[in-house]
N, C-alpha and C positions, 0 to 999 in steps of 0.2 A: 808594944812593938808591931809594926805591920807585918803580915805574913805574905811571902811571895811563893806562888805555886809554880814549880818547874815542870817541864815535860818529863814523863817517866815516873811522875807520882811524888817526887820530892817536894818538901816544903822547907822554906828558909825564912827565919825571922831576922829582919834588917832594923837598925836604928833608924829613927826618922831622919837624922842628920845625914846619913849615908844613903838614904833611899834612892835619891835622884841619880846619883852616880852609879849605884848598883843596877838600877833599872836600865840605864843607858848602856852600860858594859856588857849586860847579860840578856839583852832583848831577844836574842836568837833562842835561848833557852827557856824563856818564860811562857807559861801557859796562860792563855786568856780565858777567864771564867766569867759568867754573868750570874748575878744573883736574881732568884725568882722573888717577885713581889708576894708579899703575904695576902694581899687583898687585891681584887681586880680594880683597875682604873675605871672610874665612872665619870660621866659628865655631870657635875654638880647641878647644872641648870635643868637637866631632865629628871633628876632624881629627887629634887627638892619638893616637899610637900607641905602646903599651908595648913595651919590648924584654924583658919578663920571660918 
């Protein structure tokens, strides 16, 4: 089940079927969080090294 983080530190688990309605009805109480990436993004063209 998806977890919704509310302002004030409370968390709520919502069924996937009900998630859209819950988010719409409670959007003023929901806290927006961003997840940090585990590894930094790099440009693959500049970091690629050839073994030739």
